[in-house]
TIBA-404699 format. One record per residue (C-alpha): x, y, z; residue number from 1. Coordinates in Angstrom, 1 decimal. Example, Ala and Ser with C-alpha at 12.3 -4.5 7.8 and 13.67 -1.06 7.14 Angstrom:
% residues 2
      xx      yy      zz  resi
    12.3    -4.5     7.8     1
    13.7    -1.1     7.1     2
//
This chain:
% residues 723
      xx      yy      zz  resi
  -153.5   -21.8   132.7     1
  -155.5   -18.8   133.8     2
  -156.2   -15.2   132.3     3
  -157.5   -12.7   134.7     4
  -159.4    -9.8   133.0     5
  -161.9    -7.0   133.5     6
  -163.7    -4.9   131.0     7
  -161.0    -5.2   128.2     8
  -162.8    -7.6   125.6     9
  -160.7    -6.7   122.6    10
  -157.4    -7.2   124.5    11
  -158.8   -10.6   125.8    12
  -159.6   -11.5   122.2    13
  -156.1   -11.0   121.1    14
  -154.8   -12.8   124.1    15
  -157.0   -15.9   123.7    16
  -156.1   -16.1   119.9    17
  -152.4   -16.4   120.8    18
  -153.1   -18.9   123.4    19
  -154.7   -21.2   120.8    20
  -151.4   -21.3   119.0    21
  -149.6   -22.7   122.0    22
  -147.5   -26.0   121.4    23
  -148.1   -27.9   123.3    24
  -151.5   -26.8   124.4    25
  -152.3   -26.3   128.1    26
  -154.4   -28.9   129.8    27
  -157.0   -26.3   130.4    28
  -157.7   -22.6   130.0    29
  -159.6   -20.7   132.6    30
  -160.6   -17.1   132.2    31
  -161.5   -15.3   135.5    32
  -163.8   -12.2   134.9    33
  -163.0    -9.9   137.8    34
  -166.4    -8.1   137.9    35
  -166.8    -6.8   134.4    36
  -169.5    -4.2   134.0    37
  -171.3    -6.1   131.2    38
  -171.3    -9.4   129.5    39
  -168.8    -8.7   126.6    40
  -166.0   -10.6   128.4    41
  -168.2   -13.7   128.8    42
  -169.2   -13.6   125.0    43
  -165.5   -13.5   124.0    44
  -164.6   -16.4   126.1    45
  -167.7   -18.4   124.9    46
  -166.6   -17.7   121.3    47
  -163.3   -19.4   121.9    48
  -165.0   -22.4   123.6    49
  -163.3   -21.9   127.0    50
  -164.4   -21.8   130.5    51
  -165.1   -18.5   132.2    52
  -165.6   -17.9   136.1    53
  -166.9   -14.7   137.4    54
  -165.2   -13.3   140.5    55
  -167.3   -10.4   142.0    56
  -164.7    -9.1   144.4    57
  -162.8    -6.5   142.8    58
  -158.9    -6.9   142.8    59
  -156.5    -8.8   140.6    60
  -155.4   -11.0   143.6    61
  -158.9   -12.0   144.2    62
  -159.1   -13.3   140.6    63
  -155.7   -15.0   140.9    64
  -156.9   -16.9   144.1    65
  -160.0   -17.9   142.3    66
  -158.0   -19.4   139.5    67
  -156.0   -21.4   142.0    68
  -159.2   -22.6   143.7    69
  -160.9   -23.5   140.5    70
  -157.9   -25.2   138.8    71
  -157.5   -29.0   138.7    72
  -153.8   -29.2   137.6    73
  -150.7   -29.2   139.8    74
  -149.2   -26.2   138.1    75
  -151.2   -22.9   137.2    76
  -149.7   -20.5   134.8    77
  -150.9   -16.9   134.9    78
  -151.0   -14.2   132.2    79
  -152.9   -11.0   131.7    80
  -155.3   -10.0   129.0    81
  -152.9    -7.4   127.5    82
  -150.4   -10.1   126.8    83
  -149.6   -12.2   123.8    84
  -148.0   -15.5   124.6    85
  -145.2   -17.1   122.6    86
  -146.2   -20.4   121.0    87
  -143.5   -22.2   123.1    88
  -144.5   -20.5   126.3    89
  -146.0   -23.6   128.0    90
  -143.0   -25.6   126.8    91
  -140.6   -23.2   128.6    92
  -142.6   -23.3   131.8    93
  -142.7   -27.0   131.7    94
  -139.0   -27.3   131.1    95
  -138.1   -25.1   134.1    96
  -140.4   -27.1   136.5    97
  -138.9   -30.3   135.1    98
  -135.2   -29.3   135.5    99
  -135.8   -27.7   138.8   100
  -138.2   -30.0   140.6   101
  -137.9   -28.0   143.8   102
  -139.2   -24.8   142.2   103
  -142.5   -23.5   143.6   104
  -142.7   -20.5   141.2   105
  -141.4   -19.8   137.7   106
  -141.4   -16.5   135.9   107
  -140.5   -15.7   132.4   108
  -139.4   -13.0   129.8   109
  -141.7   -10.2   129.1   110
  -140.9    -8.5   125.9   111
  -142.7    -5.5   124.3   112
  -145.4    -6.6   121.8   113
  -145.0    -3.2   120.1   114
  -143.1     0.0   120.4   115
  -145.4     2.2   118.3   116
  -145.8     5.1   120.7   117
  -143.4     7.4   122.6   118
  -145.0     6.1   125.9   119
  -144.2     2.5   125.1   120
  -140.6     3.4   124.2   121
  -140.3     5.3   127.4   122
  -141.5     2.5   129.5   123
  -138.9     0.1   128.0   124
  -136.2     2.8   128.6   125
  -137.3     3.2   132.1   126
  -136.8    -0.6   132.8   127
  -139.8    -2.4   131.4   128
  -140.7    -5.9   132.4   129
  -137.8    -7.8   130.9   130
  -135.3    -9.4   133.3   131
  -132.7   -10.7   130.8   132
  -132.0   -13.7   128.7   133
  -130.3   -16.1   131.2   134
  -131.9   -18.4   133.7   135
  -131.9   -17.1   137.3   136
  -132.4   -18.7   140.7   137
  -133.7   -17.1   143.8   138
  -133.9   -18.8   147.1   139
  -133.0   -18.3   150.8   140
  -131.3   -20.7   153.2   141
  -133.9   -20.2   155.9   142
  -132.9   -23.5   157.7   143
  -129.4   -21.9   158.4   144
  -130.8   -18.7   159.6   145
  -130.8   -16.6   156.5   146
  -133.2   -13.8   156.5   147
  -135.3   -13.5   153.3   148
  -135.8    -9.7   153.8   149
  -132.2    -9.3   154.0   150
  -131.2   -11.4   151.0   151
  -134.2   -10.5   148.6   152
  -136.0    -7.5   150.1   153
  -137.2    -6.6   146.7   154
  -138.3    -9.3   144.3   155
  -138.9    -7.2   141.3   156
  -135.9    -8.8   139.7   157
  -137.7   -12.1   139.7   158
  -140.2   -11.1   137.0   159
  -143.9    -9.9   136.8   160
  -147.2   -11.4   137.3   161
  -148.0   -11.0   133.6   162
  -145.9   -14.2   133.1   163
  -145.7   -16.5   136.0   164
  -146.6   -20.1   137.0   165
  -146.9   -21.6   140.5   166
  -147.4   -25.0   142.1   167
  -151.0   -25.0   143.2   168
  -150.8   -26.9   146.4   169
  -147.7   -25.0   147.7   170
  -149.1   -21.7   146.8   171
  -152.4   -22.3   148.5   172
  -150.5   -23.6   151.6   173
  -148.9   -20.1   151.8   174
  -152.5   -18.6   151.6   175
  -152.5   -17.7   147.9   176
  -152.1   -14.0   146.9   177
  -152.7   -11.1   149.2   178
  -156.2    -9.6   148.2   179
  -155.1    -6.3   149.6   180
  -152.5    -5.8   146.9   181
  -152.5    -5.1   143.1   182
  -154.8    -3.6   140.6   183
  -158.3    -3.0   141.8   184
  -157.2    -2.0   145.3   185
  -155.9     1.3   146.8   186
  -152.4    -0.2   146.7   187
  -152.5    -0.6   142.8   188
  -149.8    -3.3   142.6   189
  -147.4    -5.6   144.2   190
  -149.4    -8.7   144.6   191
  -147.1   -10.8   142.5   192
  -143.9    -9.4   144.3   193
  -145.3   -10.1   147.7   194
  -146.2   -13.7   146.7   195
  -142.6   -14.1   145.4   196
  -141.3   -13.0   148.7   197
  -143.5   -15.3   150.7   198
  -142.2   -18.3   148.5   199
  -138.7   -17.3   149.3   200
  -139.3   -16.7   153.0   201
  -140.8   -20.1   153.3   202
  -137.5   -21.7   152.0   203
  -138.8   -22.5   148.5   204
  -137.2   -21.8   145.1   205
  -138.1   -19.2   142.5   206
  -136.8   -19.7   138.9   207
  -136.7   -17.1   136.1   208
  -136.8   -18.9   132.8   209
  -136.4   -16.7   129.7   210
  -137.5   -19.3   127.2   211
  -141.0   -19.0   128.7   212
  -141.6   -15.7   126.8   213
  -144.6   -13.5   126.4   214
  -145.2   -10.2   124.7   215
  -146.9    -7.3   126.7   216
  -148.8    -4.4   125.0   217
  -147.5    -1.5   126.9   218
  -149.6     1.5   127.8   219
  -150.0     3.6   124.6   220
  -150.5     7.1   126.0   221
  -148.6     9.2   128.4   222
  -151.4     9.5   130.9   223
  -151.8     5.8   131.0   224
  -148.0     5.4   131.5   225
  -147.9     8.0   134.4   226
  -150.9     6.0   136.1   227
  -148.9     2.9   135.7   228
  -145.7     4.4   137.2   229
  -147.7     5.7   140.2   230
  -149.0     2.3   140.7   231
  -145.5     1.0   140.8   232
  -144.7     3.4   143.7   233
  -147.9     2.7   145.6   234
  -147.6    -1.1   145.1   235
  -143.9    -1.4   146.1   236
  -144.2     0.7   149.3   237
  -147.5    -0.8   150.3   238
  -145.5    -4.0   150.7   239
  -142.7    -2.2   152.5   240
  -145.0    -0.1   154.8   241
  -147.9    -2.5   155.1   242
  -147.4    -6.1   154.3   243
  -143.9    -6.2   155.6   244
  -145.0    -5.5   159.2   245
  -146.8    -8.8   159.3   246
  -143.6   -10.8   159.0   247
  -142.3   -10.2   162.5   248
  -139.7    -7.8   163.8   249
  -136.7    -9.4   162.1   250
  -138.2    -9.3   158.6   251
  -139.9    -5.9   159.2   252
  -136.7    -4.3   160.3   253
  -134.9    -5.4   157.3   254
  -137.8    -4.2   155.0   255
  -137.7    -0.9   156.7   256
  -133.9    -0.5   156.2   257
  -134.2    -1.4   152.5   258
  -137.3     0.8   152.1   259
  -135.2     3.9   153.3   260
  -132.2     2.9   151.2   261
  -134.4     2.4   148.1   262
  -136.0     5.9   148.6   263
  -132.7     7.5   148.7   264
  -131.0     5.3   146.0   265
  -133.7     5.4   143.4   266
  -136.1     8.3   144.1   267
  -133.8    11.0   145.6   268
  -131.0    10.0   143.3   269
  -133.3    10.2   140.2   270
  -134.6    13.7   141.2   271
  -131.0    15.0   141.8   272
  -130.1    13.5   138.4   273
  -132.9    15.4   136.8   274
  -131.8    18.7   138.5   275
  -128.3    18.1   137.3   276
  -129.7    17.2   133.8   277
  -127.9    13.8   133.9   278
  -131.0    11.7   133.2   279
  -132.4    11.6   129.7   280
  -135.8    10.4   130.7   281
  -138.8    12.7   131.4   282
  -139.0    13.9   135.0   283
  -142.7    13.1   135.0   284
  -141.9     9.4   135.2   285
  -139.8     9.9   138.3   286
  -142.4    12.3   139.9   287
  -145.2     9.9   139.3   288
  -143.4     7.0   141.0   289
  -142.3     9.1   143.9   290
  -145.8    10.5   144.4   291
  -147.1     6.9   144.5   292
  -144.5     6.1   147.1   293
  -145.4     9.0   149.4   294
  -149.1     8.4   149.0   295
  -148.8     4.7   149.9   296
  -146.8     5.5   153.1   297
  -148.7     8.6   154.2   298
  -152.1     7.4   153.2   299
  -151.6     4.0   154.6   300
  -152.8     2.4   151.5   301
  -152.2    -1.1   152.6   302
  -154.4    -0.7   155.8   303
  -157.2     0.7   153.7   304
  -156.9    -2.1   151.2   305
  -157.1    -4.7   153.9   306
  -160.4    -3.1   155.2   307
  -161.6    -3.2   151.7   308
  -160.7    -6.8   151.3   309
  -162.6    -7.7   154.5   310
  -165.6    -5.8   153.4   311
  -165.8    -7.5   150.2   312
  -165.5   -10.9   151.7   313
  -168.4    -9.9   154.0   314
  -170.5    -8.8   151.1   315
  -169.8   -12.2   149.2   316
  -170.0   -14.9   151.9   317
  -170.8   -17.7   149.5   318
  -167.8   -17.1   147.4   319
  -164.8   -19.4   147.8   320
  -161.8   -18.0   149.6   321
  -158.1   -19.0   149.8   322
  -156.7   -20.0   153.2   323
  -155.3   -17.5   155.6   324
  -152.0   -15.9   154.5   325
  -148.9   -17.4   155.9   326
  -146.1   -15.0   156.4   327
  -143.0   -16.9   157.5   328
  -140.8   -15.2   160.2   329
  -137.1   -15.3   160.6   330
  -134.8   -15.9   163.4   331
  -132.0   -13.7   164.5   332
  -129.2   -16.2   164.8   333
  -127.4   -17.9   161.9   334
  -125.5   -21.2   161.7   335
  -121.9   -21.1   160.5   336
  -121.1   -24.5   158.9   337
  -118.7   -25.4   156.1   338
  -120.0   -25.5   152.6   339
  -120.3   -28.9   151.0   340
  -117.6   -29.6   148.4   341
  -118.7   -31.3   145.1   342
  -116.1   -32.6   142.6   343
  -117.2   -32.5   138.9   344
  -115.2   -33.9   136.1   345
  -115.9   -32.1   132.7   346
  -115.0   -35.2   130.7   347
  -117.2   -37.4   132.8   348
  -119.8   -35.6   135.1   349
  -119.8   -32.4   133.3   350
  -119.9   -34.1   129.9   351
  -122.4   -36.8   130.5   352
  -123.8   -37.7   133.8   353
  -124.0   -34.3   135.4   354
  -125.9   -33.0   132.3   355
  -128.5   -35.6   132.3   356
  -131.7   -35.1   134.3   357
  -131.7   -36.9   137.5   358
  -131.1   -36.5   141.2   359
  -129.7   -33.2   142.5   360
  -126.0   -32.8   142.8   361
  -124.8   -31.9   146.2   362
  -128.4   -32.1   147.8   363
  -128.1   -30.0   150.9   364
  -129.7   -27.0   152.5   365
  -126.4   -25.0   152.5   366
  -126.1   -21.5   151.4   367
  -123.3   -22.2   149.0   368
  -121.8   -25.3   147.2   369
  -118.1   -25.4   146.4   370
  -117.3   -27.0   143.0   371
  -113.9   -28.6   142.3   372
  -113.8   -28.8   138.6   373
  -111.5   -31.4   137.0   374
  -110.9   -32.8   133.5   375
  -110.0   -36.4   133.4   376
  -108.9   -36.1   137.1   377
  -106.8   -32.9   136.4   378
  -107.9   -29.9   138.4   379
  -109.3   -27.1   136.2   380
  -111.1   -24.6   138.4   381
  -112.6   -24.1   141.9   382
  -116.0   -22.3   141.8   383
  -118.4   -21.2   144.6   384
  -122.1   -21.5   143.6   385
  -124.6   -19.8   145.9   386
  -127.5   -22.1   146.1   387
  -129.4   -20.4   148.9   388
  -130.7   -23.6   150.5   389
  -131.9   -25.3   147.4   390
  -130.3   -28.3   145.8   391
  -127.7   -28.0   143.1   392
  -129.5   -29.7   140.2   393
  -127.7   -30.9   137.0   394
  -129.3   -28.0   135.1   395
  -128.1   -25.5   137.5   396
  -124.6   -27.1   137.5   397
  -124.6   -26.8   133.8   398
  -125.5   -23.1   133.7   399
  -123.0   -22.3   136.6   400
  -120.2   -24.0   134.7   401
  -120.8   -22.3   131.4   402
  -121.4   -18.9   133.0   403
  -118.2   -19.1   135.0   404
  -115.9   -20.9   132.7   405
  -117.4   -20.0   129.3   406
  -115.4   -21.6   126.4   407
  -112.9   -23.0   128.9   408
  -115.6   -25.6   129.6   409
  -114.7   -27.1   126.1   410
  -110.9   -26.3   126.0   411
  -108.7   -25.3   128.9   412
  -107.8   -21.7   128.8   413
  -110.0   -20.9   125.8   414
  -111.6   -17.5   125.2   415
  -114.3   -16.5   122.9   416
  -111.9   -14.2   121.1   417
  -108.2   -14.8   121.1   418
  -106.2   -12.2   122.9   419
  -103.3   -10.6   121.1   420
   -99.9   -12.2   121.5   421
   -98.9   -15.9   121.6   422
  -101.4   -18.6   121.3   423
  -100.7   -21.8   123.1   424
  -100.1   -24.8   120.9   425
  -100.7   -28.2   122.4   426
   -98.6   -30.3   120.3   427
   -96.4   -32.9   121.6   428
   -93.2   -32.1   119.5   429
   -90.1   -30.7   120.8   430
   -90.7   -27.4   118.9   431
   -93.6   -26.7   121.2   432
   -91.3   -25.9   124.1   433
   -88.3   -23.8   125.0   434
   -85.1   -26.0   124.8   435
   -83.1   -24.9   127.7   436
   -85.0   -24.9   131.0   437
   -84.0   -25.0   134.7   438
   -86.8   -25.6   137.2   439
   -86.5   -24.3   140.7   440
   -88.8   -25.6   143.3   441
   -88.7   -22.8   146.0   442
   -89.0   -24.2   149.5   443
   -91.8   -22.9   151.8   444
   -90.0   -24.3   154.8   445
   -92.1   -27.5   155.1   446
   -90.4   -30.8   154.0   447
   -93.8   -32.5   153.7   448
   -94.7   -30.1   150.8   449
   -91.4   -30.5   149.0   450
   -91.5   -34.1   148.2   451
   -94.8   -34.5   146.2   452
   -93.9   -31.3   144.3   453
   -90.5   -32.6   143.3   454
   -92.0   -36.0   142.3   455
   -94.5   -34.3   140.0   456
   -92.1   -31.8   138.5   457
   -89.3   -34.3   137.9   458
   -91.7   -36.6   135.9   459
   -92.3   -33.8   133.6   460
   -88.8   -32.4   133.4   461
   -87.6   -35.7   132.1   462
   -89.6   -35.3   128.9   463
   -87.6   -32.2   127.8   464
   -84.3   -32.8   129.6   465
   -84.8   -29.9   132.1   466
   -82.8   -29.8   135.3   467
   -84.6   -29.5   138.6   468
   -83.2   -27.6   141.6   469
   -84.6   -27.4   145.1   470
   -83.8   -23.9   146.3   471
   -84.1   -23.0   149.9   472
   -83.0   -20.4   152.3   473
   -80.1   -21.1   154.7   474
   -81.4   -23.2   157.6   475
   -84.8   -24.1   155.8   476
   -86.0   -27.8   156.0   477
   -85.1   -29.8   152.9   478
   -86.9   -32.8   151.3   479
   -85.4   -36.2   151.5   480
   -83.0   -37.6   148.9   481
   -84.3   -37.4   145.4   482
   -82.2   -39.0   142.6   483
   -83.0   -36.5   139.8   484
   -82.9   -33.3   141.8   485
   -80.0   -31.0   142.6   486
   -80.3   -29.6   146.2   487
   -79.1   -26.0   146.2   488
   -78.9   -23.4   149.0   489
   -79.5   -20.0   147.3   490
   -78.1   -16.9   148.8   491
   -80.4   -14.1   150.2   492
   -79.3   -11.7   147.5   493
   -81.0   -13.6   144.8   494
   -78.6   -16.4   144.3   495
   -76.5   -17.4   141.3   496
   -77.9   -16.7   137.9   497
   -78.7   -20.0   136.1   498
   -77.1   -20.6   132.8   499
   -80.3   -22.0   131.2   500
   -82.4   -19.8   128.9   501
   -85.5   -20.2   130.9   502
   -86.0   -20.4   134.7   503
   -89.2   -22.1   135.9   504
   -90.3   -21.1   139.5   505
   -92.6   -23.2   141.6   506
   -93.4   -22.9   145.2   507
   -92.9   -26.2   147.0   508
   -96.5   -26.3   148.4   509
   -98.0   -26.5   144.9   510
   -98.7   -29.8   143.1   511
   -98.6   -29.5   139.3   512
  -100.9   -31.1   137.0   513
   -99.9   -33.3   134.0   514
   -98.9   -31.1   131.0   515
   -98.1   -28.2   133.4   516
   -94.5   -27.7   132.0   517
   -95.5   -27.7   128.4   518
   -98.5   -25.3   128.9   519
   -96.2   -23.0   130.7   520
   -93.4   -22.9   128.1   521
   -95.3   -22.9   124.9   522
   -96.1   -19.0   125.0   523
   -92.3   -18.4   125.2   524
   -92.1   -19.4   121.6   525
   -93.0   -15.7   121.1   526
   -89.7   -13.8   121.6   527
   -91.6   -10.8   122.9   528
   -93.0   -12.7   125.8   529
   -90.6   -12.4   128.9   530
   -92.8   -14.1   131.6   531
   -95.5   -16.7   131.6   532
   -97.6   -17.2   134.7   533
   -99.7   -20.3   135.5   534
  -102.8   -20.9   137.3   535
  -102.8   -21.8   141.1   536
  -105.9   -23.4   142.5   537
  -106.8   -23.6   146.1   538
  -106.8   -26.9   148.1   539
  -110.6   -27.2   148.1   540
  -111.0   -28.3   151.7   541
  -114.2   -28.8   153.7   542
  -113.4   -27.0   157.0   543
  -114.8   -23.6   157.7   544
  -111.4   -21.8   158.2   545
  -109.9   -23.8   155.4   546
  -112.5   -22.7   153.0   547
  -112.0   -19.0   154.0   548
  -108.2   -19.5   153.5   549
  -109.0   -20.7   150.0   550
  -111.4   -17.7   149.6   551
  -108.4   -15.3   150.5   552
  -106.1   -17.2   148.1   553
  -105.6   -14.5   145.4   554
  -103.5   -16.7   143.1   555
  -106.2   -18.0   140.9   556
  -106.6   -15.7   137.9   557
  -109.4   -17.4   136.1   558
  -109.9   -19.9   133.3   559
  -109.0   -17.7   130.2   560
  -105.7   -16.8   128.6   561
  -104.5   -13.2   128.7   562
  -101.6   -11.2   127.4   563
  -100.4    -8.0   129.3   564
   -98.1    -5.4   127.9   565
   -97.0    -1.8   128.3   566
  -100.1    -0.4   126.7   567
  -102.2    -2.3   129.4   568
  -100.0    -0.9   132.1   569
  -100.4     2.7   130.9   570
  -104.0     2.7   129.9   571
  -105.4     1.6   133.3   572
  -107.5     4.5   134.7   573
  -106.7     3.4   138.2   574
  -103.7     1.7   139.5   575
  -102.6    -1.2   137.2   576
  -104.2    -4.4   138.5   577
  -100.9    -6.2   138.6   578
  -102.3    -9.0   140.8   579
  -104.4   -10.0   137.8   580
  -101.3   -11.2   136.0   581
  -100.6   -14.0   138.4   582
   -97.6   -14.8   140.6   583
   -94.0   -16.0   140.4   584
   -95.1   -19.0   142.6   585
   -96.0   -20.7   139.3   586
   -94.2   -18.9   136.5   587
   -91.5   -19.3   133.6   588
   -89.1   -16.3   133.2   589
   -86.6   -15.7   130.5   590
   -83.2   -15.3   132.1   591
   -82.7   -12.0   130.2   592
   -85.6   -10.6   132.3   593
   -84.2   -11.7   135.7   594
   -82.0    -8.6   135.7   595
   -85.2    -6.6   136.5   596
   -85.9    -8.3   139.7   597
   -85.3    -5.9   142.7   598
   -82.1    -6.4   144.5   599
   -83.8    -7.6   147.7   600
   -85.4   -10.6   145.9   601
   -83.9   -13.7   147.5   602
   -85.5   -17.1   147.3   603
   -87.7   -16.4   150.3   604
   -89.2   -13.5   148.5   605
   -89.3   -14.8   144.9   606
   -92.8   -16.1   145.2   607
   -94.1   -13.3   147.3   608
   -96.8   -10.9   146.2   609
   -94.8    -7.8   146.6   610
   -91.8    -8.9   144.6   611
   -94.0   -10.6   141.9   612
   -96.0    -7.4   141.3   613
   -92.9    -5.2   141.4   614
   -91.2    -7.5   138.9   615
   -94.3    -7.6   136.5   616
   -94.2    -3.7   136.7   617
   -90.6    -3.5   135.7   618
   -91.0    -6.0   132.8   619
   -94.1    -4.3   131.4   620
   -92.5    -0.8   131.8   621
   -89.5    -1.9   129.9   622
   -91.7    -3.1   126.9   623
   -91.9    -6.8   127.7   624
   -95.0    -8.9   127.6   625
   -96.4   -11.2   130.2   626
   -98.6   -14.2   129.2   627
  -101.2   -15.9   131.6   628
  -101.5   -19.6   130.7   629
  -104.4   -21.0   132.8   630
  -103.9   -24.5   131.5   631
  -100.6   -24.6   133.4   632
  -102.3   -25.7   136.6   633
  -100.7   -26.2   140.0   634
  -102.9   -27.0   142.9   635
  -102.0   -26.0   146.5   636
  -101.3   -29.1   148.7   637
  -103.9   -29.2   151.4   638
  -102.3   -28.2   154.7   639
  -103.9   -28.1   158.1   640
  -106.0   -25.0   158.6   641
  -106.4   -23.9   162.0   642
  -107.7   -20.5   163.0   643
  -104.2   -19.2   164.0   644
  -102.6   -20.1   160.6   645
  -105.5   -18.8   158.4   646
  -105.5   -15.5   160.4   647
  -101.8   -15.2   159.7   648
  -102.3   -15.9   156.0   649
  -105.2   -13.4   155.6   650
  -103.1   -10.8   157.3   651
  -100.1   -11.5   155.2   652
  -102.1   -11.4   152.0   653
  -103.5    -7.9   153.0   654
  -100.0    -6.7   154.1   655
   -98.5    -7.8   150.7   656
  -101.3    -6.1   148.7   657
  -100.8    -2.7   150.5   658
   -97.0    -3.0   150.3   659
   -97.1    -3.7   146.5   660
   -99.3    -0.6   145.9   661
   -97.0     1.6   148.0   662
   -94.0     0.1   146.1   663
   -95.6     1.2   142.8   664
   -96.2     4.7   144.1   665
   -92.7     5.1   145.7   666
   -90.4     3.1   143.4   667
   -92.0     3.9   140.1   668
   -93.6     7.2   140.7   669
   -97.0     5.9   139.7   670
   -99.5     7.8   141.8   671
  -102.5     5.8   140.6   672
  -101.9     3.4   143.5   673
  -103.0     6.1   146.0   674
  -106.5     5.9   144.6   675
  -106.8     2.3   145.5   676
  -105.1     2.8   148.9   677
  -107.2     5.9   149.9   678
  -110.6     5.1   148.3   679
  -111.0     1.5   146.9   680
  -109.6    -0.5   149.8   681
  -111.4     1.5   152.6   682
  -114.7     1.2   150.7   683
  -114.3    -2.5   150.2   684
  -113.5    -3.1   153.8   685
  -116.3    -0.9   155.1   686
  -118.7    -2.8   152.9   687
  -117.4    -6.1   154.2   688
  -117.7    -5.0   157.8   689
  -121.3    -3.8   157.1   690
  -122.2    -7.1   155.5   691
  -120.7    -9.2   158.3   692
  -122.7    -7.1   160.9   693
  -125.8    -7.5   158.8   694
  -125.4   -11.2   158.4   695
  -124.9   -11.0   154.7   696
  -121.3   -12.4   154.7   697
  -120.2   -15.5   156.6   698
  -116.6   -14.6   157.1   699
  -115.6   -15.1   160.8   700
  -115.0   -11.8   162.6   701
  -111.6   -12.7   163.6   702
  -110.6   -12.9   160.0   703
  -112.1    -9.4   159.3   704
  -109.8    -8.1   162.1   705
  -106.8   -10.0   160.8   706
  -107.4    -8.5   157.3   707
  -107.6    -5.0   158.8   708
  -104.5    -5.5   160.9   709
  -102.6    -6.8   157.7   710
  -103.7    -3.6   155.8   711
  -102.2    -1.4   158.6   712
   -99.0    -3.4   158.7   713
   -98.7    -3.1   154.9   714
   -98.5     0.7   155.3   715
   -95.0     0.2   156.8   716
   -93.7    -0.4   153.3   717
   -90.2     0.6   154.1   718
   -89.8    -2.5   156.4   719
   -90.3    -4.7   153.5   720
   -87.6    -2.7   151.5   721
   -85.2    -2.9   154.5   722
   -85.8    -6.7   154.9   723
//
């Protein structure tokens, strides 16, 4: 490990004392004296029995490069003299590099060592150095044409140079740190952030590991804090206005766009907030950072620092120097390929082999990996993990599953805190389900879908003696003969009311998982629950358009149980998010609640989004409750996904969403839907178009057009009412 210092012997003494407590101890500790005015630094280092190298060229990045050149280990960990390392700091760094063998850089948590003065408290309130308590991954799929300056134009979220470790050979291959940046130069900072960006632009992985923690002694006085904030401004914009220009036109253009946006978003917004008295922090901090920004741009600090670095090298020709800086350039075109699909079984891969250290899972250079999560072969979830061109290692897989599924990793549908209302019991006795049930498999017009759905449903219906009906519209295709299924053609006005107490609806293109019926019926043990919706997972195909159809499939409502009631309906600040409840495509409904279906709801419309949301609104408004049972899983049968069919599905989903919002406004006099129609939806679509044009979103352009066309068609709400 390396400690870079200059004229701060007392801070260095405390830093080295903390380093001596490290468990395990580092292989070697090197102190780089960056041109101290006297020999006090050397005496402190000798008192601890450590190695000290003098670097006469002033600048923190000169000292960092000297440490890389002098080191004899494959990994070099850096810290500053005003830092106290945690005893397990090295262990955290080693763990990150071991679990992520592709990582070139690792940063860690920087917590305050003390909050004894107002200036130290203000620095933490302003943002500090901490970057959270969860591991983070940063990478760019440069092989597919992703532009690093577009994905990660600012790398401040990766951490700070006071707590970082890099692979020595890979870092030197990129030219080391830029000596025109950071403390000791006119730029005043940014050397660590620019190095992080070069790592990402080269296609390498950067990991933030919070268990590798250190404690930083913040500036104690207000004047010191203001100088530090000014250095933040000069360092950041020296990268944007100076170093960024060396990365080629594509990267430089992205940096320029981000710099302008950041100036408006952070600086101008902060000053307006101060004028309106909406910011509790002192205005002096914002002014200091903004002055640093303006000085770096107008004063061309990076150019001046580059001239200073060349002069220093000329004055010290015998000193070692890192290789020339390598600034990877980006190409304008991008590759559009399907994401790899990886199946993970929580009871096997997720429980044992996928959690062991070993070869990466889904090793590819793709931007994303799609996870099909199962438990003992039964579908549980469908997740998309952005890998950014780096392999999906077992460690990252574990973090992704826990972060996205939470306690549902351990038990299907579980939540950290149980929601009010019925709690699903998973007993096998007859008291765990409703006694009188009729199951209606609603045809989607494709015979090939109906047969597997009926087979799976009939096997479960026999356990409780439920009857199964295949309901279809007149003229629709019917499945072949099935001994245990009554074929029934339902009228377009809603059909005959069943005599059973509970009606289970299932769309025929859904294939239910084992235990589906029991999980769907258990919440109905609570008499206050009128409807139970289940979870619908996408097919999980590998084609580009098939994957975007799965992406547009809005039937999956997540892995956790939930209960919705009238209070939830009324307390929503905007339009009630009825789509979060689920769909009648996989639901159990008390027959007493069927009277609240709209009169136009025939079998062809029963599982549609508009009818579902309208029905949910009526039930909640009347005082009923709706339970969401994510363990009642049905998976969509994989169907051919050509461009034409996917465009039609995307447009249909958009039309249904707009029609449902208008239905709430017109039928129920709930004007909150207008907020989403007039503000939220346009903003979302404009953001999507912008991301597609900028290359941040891979959705094909024809699907964007189909989505917009569907939104426009949805405005003709009366056509749905008439049909």
